[in-house]
Structure formats: structure tokens, C-alpha cells
N, C-alpha and C positions, 0 to 999 in steps of 0.2 A: 756378521759371525752371531750364534746366539750363544752367548758365554753361559747361561744357566744350563743348557744341554749339554754343553760342552764337558761344565764341570759333574754335571750329573753320570756322563760316560764313562768319565775318570775314576770316578766313584765306585760304578758298577766292576769296571775291569780292572781296580785296584788289585793289587797282590799282597798288598800289606799285611803286617800282623795284625791289626785293627779288622781289617776285611775280613781274615782268616775266623774272628771271632764271632763275627758278624753272619758267615757260611749258616750254620746251623738254624737261626732265624729265619734266614732268607730262603731257604729249601722248605723249611715248615711252611712259610707263605706260599712259594709256589706248590707245592702239594695240594695246599688246602682250597687253592683256586683251582688246579686241574681236576681234584675231584669233585668241588662243586661242580664247574662246567660239565664233567662227563654224566654227574647225576642229573643235571638239567637237561643234555642233550638225549639222554636216553628216557628220561622221564617224557619229553614232548614226544618222541618218536613214538614209543609206546602207547601214548593216550592217544595220539594221531591216529596212529594203525589200528589201534582197538575200534576207535569210534567208525572209520572207514569200513573196516571189515564188517562190523554189526548190521552198519547201514546197509552194505551191499547186500548181506545175506536177506535183509528183511525185504529190501526192495527188488533183488532179484526173483522173492517168491510172488511179489503183490506189486511190481514197479512203483514208479514214482507218485503217480495220478491215475486214479480211476475213474470212468464215466460210466454211472450204473442208472438203475430205475430209482428213483426218490420216492421210494414207497415206505421209507421207515424202518423195512425189515431189515432185521441185524441177522438172520440166519442165513444157513447156507443154501436152503430153499431160495432160490430168489425168483423175483419177475422181469420176465426178458425185456428187451429194448432191442429195436432193427439195428441191424449193424450196417446197413446202409442210409446213411445219413448224410446230410447235405453238408453240414461243417468238418466231415472228415479230411475233405481237399485243403481247408482253410489251416486243419492242425498241421496238416504234413508240410506246409509251406512256411510253418514256423520255425527260425533258425537254431531255436533253443531245444526242438526234438531230438530225439535219438530214432526213437523206434515206437510205431503205431500198432497194435496186435488187438486181435478180439480173442475173448475167453469165455467159458461158462460153467456154472459150479452144480456139482451134486453129490450131495452126500449120501453115503450106504455103508455097507456091512461086507469085511472080506473076511472069508471063511477056509479055514482049511481043515483037514480031516484031525488035527489038534487044537488049533487055535483060530479066534476070529478077534476082528480089530474094525473100531469103527474109524473111516476115514472120509475124506472129500475129494471125490473126481474133480481134476480140472480140465477141461477140455479145450485143445489148442486146436489151431488151425494151421495151415502151410506156412504162415506168414510168424509164427511163431518165433522168437529170439532162443537160440540154444546156448547161447554163450554161457552164460551163468552156471548152469549144470552142467553144462559139458564140461566147463572148468572142475569141476568137483565130480567125475562120474569116476567111479570105482570097477566098474564092469559093464561090459556092453558097449552100447552107442545111442545118441540120437535115433529115435524111428522117423522115419519120412511118414509125413499128413498130405494126403492128396484131396483135392477138391472135389472129386468124384468118388473114387472107390475108396471105403472105409478099411482100419486095421485095428485089430485087437492089441495090437502091442503096446505097453504101458511103460512106465520109467517109476520107481519106488526109489523109496531112501535105504539106505542100510541099515537104518534103524529099524523099519519095517520088515526089511527082508532078516533080521536075526529074530524080532519077535513073533514074525508066522512061519519061520524056518523055509525062507524060498531062497531060490539063487536064480541067477539068470538063465531065461529057457522055461522055469519051472511055469503052469497054468494054477489059475486058483478062479475061484468063482466069489461073484460079488452081489450079494442083494440087497434091492432098495425098498424101503418102505414107503409104498404108496396105493393108490387103488386103481387097479389091481397089482398086489406086488409082484415084483420083476427080479430077473436075476440073468447076469451078463458073465460070462466066462474070459478072462484075459490071459493075456502071456507076458510075464515079464522079458521085457526086452533089453533093459537097463537099469543099474541100480547106481544111484548117486548118494554123496554122504556132504551134505554142508554142515554138520557139527551142531544146527542148529536145531535142536531136539524138537523144541516146540511145534516148528512147521514140518519139519522130517517123517514126525508121526503123523501127519496130517494129510499132506496132500500127494494124491497120485495121477502123474501125468497121463491123457488119455485122447483119443480123437476127439474133436468137438462134436464129431456127428452124433456117439453113443448118448451125451449129455441131452443134445436136441432129441432123439429121439424118447428118449427116457422121461423128457420132458412134456412131451408132444409138441414140441415147438416145430416151427416151421424152417427151412435151412439159411432162412434170413435173421433167425431170431438168436441172440446171445445174450451173458447176464451183462455185459458191458464193454468197455475197450481200457484198454492197459497203455499208460504212457511213458516211456524211459524218456528222461533229460538229459543232456551233455554233462550238465555240470550242474551238480548235488547242491551245490552252495548259492545257486539261484534258482533254486527249487519255488521260493515264494514267488518269486517276479514271474516265473513262468507259469505257475499254477494260475496266476491273476491272469495272464493273456489265454489261458485255456478256458477258464469259467467266463471271461467275457465271450468266446465263442461258442462255448456247448453250454454252460450253466443255466439251470432252469429253462431250456429248452420246450417247449410244448409237444407232445406225440400225437399221431394221428389219433391214437385211443385217449387221448387228455392227462393223460401222465406226463410228469417230467424228468428231467434228468438230474442227476447230481454229479458234483465234480467234487473230489476228495484228494489231498495227498497223502501221503503216508504218515505225515506229521501228525494229521489230525485223523486219522484212524489209529494211531499207537503211539498216543501222547505217551504213556508211562514210557516205553521203550526210548524214547529220544529224551526225554525231562532226564531219565535216570544217565543217558549219554553227556547230555549237558551239565550234569554235576561234574563228570569228570574233567572238566573245564576251570573249575573251581577248585580242585586236587592240584591240578597242574601248576595254577596262581600258587597257592601255600608250598608248594615244593620250590619254587621258584625262589621265591622268598626267605624263606628258609636258607636254602644255599647260598643267595647272594648276603645274608644277612652274615652267615659262618665264613664266606669268604672276606667280606668286608671289614669283619670283625680282627681277623689273622692280620687283616693289612695292615688294619690301623695299631694292632700292636707291635709290629714289625717295623712300621714308620718311626712310632715313640721311643723304639730300640734305638734306631738309627739315628733318631734326632739327640741323645741321650749322647752316644758313642761321639757323634762328631760335634759335640758341642765348644769343643775348642775351635775348631775349622769354621764355625758359625760365628763366633766371637771373632776371630781374626778378619773374617770377611765384611765384618760390619765396620770393624775399625779401620779396614780399606776403604769404606762408604758404598757397601753393597746394601741396596733398600732389603726390608721384609719380603717385599714380592717377588723380588728376585730370590731370594733364599728359599722361599716357596716353593718356588716353582722347580728348585734344584730336585729338592727331595719328593716332587710330586711326579717330574720328569722319571726319577731313579726307581720308585714306588708302581708305575705305569709301567718300567719295563720287567719289574718282578710279576707284575699282574700278565703280562705278556706272554712270559715265559709260562705263566701256571696255563692260560689261555691255551697255547701250543700242545702241551702236554694234555690237556683236559682234551681235546679234538682227538689227539692220537689214541686216547683211550679211551673216550665216548664213542668216536666213529668208528673204531676198530671191533670194539664190544657188537656195536649195532649192525655191522656189515657180517661179522660171524652169525649173528643171529639171524638175518635176512636170507643167509644164504645156506646155512648149517642148523637152523633153528636148536640151538644148542640147550635151549631153556623150554622145556613142554609145558603145558597145561594142561586141567581135566577137563575135556570138552563138556561134559556132562554141567558143570558150575560155570565153565565161562565162554561156552560156545565155540572154541575155539582148540586146536592140538598145540598149537605153540605160541608162543609171546609174538603179535604182532609190531612189525615196524615198517614205519611209514617216513622215509628220508626225503626231508627237503631241503633244498639250499637255501632258499630264504627265511628256513626257521634258522638254520646253523648261522647263517651270516647277522643274524638279529638278534640271537643268544649270546654271541659273540662281542659284538659291537654295543649290545645292551649292558652285559657284564662289566666290559671294560670301562663303559661310561661310569656304569653305576659305581664300581669302586672307586675309580677317580673323583668321584665328586664326593664319597664318603670319606676319602684323605684331605681332603680342603679343611675341612674343621680342624684337627689334631696337628695339622702343618702350620696352623697360624701360632701354635707355640715357641715358632721359630721369634717372632718377635715379643717372648718373656725372657729369653737369652739376652743374659749381661756381658758385653765386652769386656768391663774392667774385671768382671769376677773371674769369668773362663780364662781368660789370657793371664792371670794370676798365677794360677797352679800348672801354667802349660811348661 
């Protein structure tokens, strides 16, 4: 039988007058732990969700990895590579790859009777993965691209639609500055809204054959390949494998291929997202400090209130270590109550936000219309276990005050 645990349980469930005096202090400690855990759960879930949403938006437009011409050209007027590559079958056999597709870029100017806007045509073929844009579609549907017949249908963003006063089914002219200048007329087949204004204003999806004809390319020439990976956390490992297969390969015309991942192309975005991890650690540390401080205060008060009991148990021969265990068990139970209510409050709020979006955001500032939530069972379990362990360890030091209690002094006034 665990004597220390038995005594701790009797103290916890005691209905005596002294226990009633301690209840307000215990309730404050429980509320403190509960609020601290709830804040930690919300912080981790929201920051994780924010990072995932922004990463998905960037990679949805530009894929995880791109293979392009290694010409040092940073403009949207790109030099082509062949879509028929010996390494393509090797890439498709990689277990880390989710999808492989070709694309082509061409800058131009959309004109309407009242407005104009510079954009970039992104040519896509029949293998294009529409899943990202389909999830963000607000009007129309993804248009079909055939390998034989061309289509004048395009998909534009809601941001562009508002700027140019276009709606589904409207036609517009697009001019291309080149020798000789050219014009194409397109029909709006679909309107998407990702809330990522930097890219929403820029990209218009069209049939790949339009870009090839405008650039004077053959049907086998494209800007490059786009690769989507299954696990974004393993992007660097997958990138290394792709680079070993396709990186710096010489083309028949003497040019080379360049393999770039999305982090290399947009380091400012992913460095900014990485800073969110620091914010999360600061919040976790502050919340643990608040909860630990309140638990330490509660333990000290319990030690003072139970000084007579401590003196009596010492007189009966109980060691200091056993006495420390009693109060640590009691404090751990109080902390456990706080963690239980913290989970109820924190997870309850997160579920409401996830399914009902009760807290909204300004898309122009945050690229999202509502606070994102990423619920993860490992994160919840780790936060609970880590908080309980950290609080318990913080209670070890004040519990050492048990050794300072003198049986002769405390029993004298009993």
C-alpha cells in the first residue's frame, strides 16, 4: 500500500473546516492551471494552423519543387526546356512524390473597357492537379484541358474579378508586349479566392498551348516541371533526391536544369513563418510560469495549514521524503483537475473555431478570412504531459520546506 498516496487522497477529499478554508486557494490554482493549458492549446493549434494554411497557399500556386532552365532569369519571360525528359520516369517512381506536372509562364496585360491589370498567364495541361483551386473556387468549375484541341477558358481570382469588374462567363482581351505584339481573347470559366492577395492578383490559369504559341515554342517545350510532395515536413529530403536525379542535367542545346524548392524561392515567407515558433515557445514558457507560480503558492499555503499534521507524522517516525511525496501528490491532483478543465475549455474553443469560424480575420492583412486551427492529438498529449511534469518538478523545491518543520514546536500549540 502506498501510504503517502493514501494520506494525500484523504487530504484531498477531506470535508473538515480546515479544508474548507483551503478551497478558495485550491480553486484559484485549478483555474490558473486550466487557463494556462487552454491558452497553450489554443496558441499551438492556431500557430500550427496558420503555418500550414500559408504554406499550402504558396505551394498550391507554385508547387513544392520546380525544375526549370538554369539561365539565371528571374523574370516571367522564361527560357523553355523539353517536357520529354529521361529522368521523368525516375521522379514518378519516388515514393515521396504526390504529383508531377508541367507548366509555362507568360506575362501580359488584361484590358477591359474600363480597366487594365498586369498578370501572368500560367499554362497548364491535362495532368494539372486542380485540388487546391477547386477547394477555393467561388464561381464556376475547373475547365478541361485537352492534349489535342485548345480552349480559351481561364480561371482568375476573385481579387482580379473585382479589380477588372469581371464575372463568370465574361470575355476579356489580353495583350502581350513582344515582337510583334499579340492579343488573345479569353473567357472566364472559373473564379477562385485563396485570400493570398500577392498571388491572387498575379496568376491566371489557361491552356498550356496558348503560352507555347505566344512564345513560339514547340508542343514539347515548357517553362518547367512542378512537383508536389506527400509530406511537407520531409521537403528537404525529397528535394535532395530530386536534385540528384534531375539537378544540373545538360540539355541537347547545352543548357542546364535548375531544381529549386519553395523555401529557396520564397525564404522571406518561410523565415517569417519560422518566427512563429519562437512566439509559441515564449507563450508556453509564460503560461507554465504562471501556472507553476500559482501551484507553488498553493503548496506553501497547504504546508502552513498542515504544519501540525506534519509535526505529528514526523513524531510518529515518517521521513521528510515521504512527507514531501504527500504534498506533491496532493498538488499533482490539483494540477490534474486544472488540466482536465483546461482541455475542456481549450479544445472546446478550438472545435467551435474549426467548425463555425467564430473568430474572423482581415484577409488583406493575414491572408486568411478566419483564425485557422490545426488540431493534433500528439500536440495535445505532449502539452498535457509536459505541463503536468513541469509543474510537478517546480513543486519539488518548495516541498523541501517540510524538513524545516519542527515536531516539538508545532505540537506544542496543537
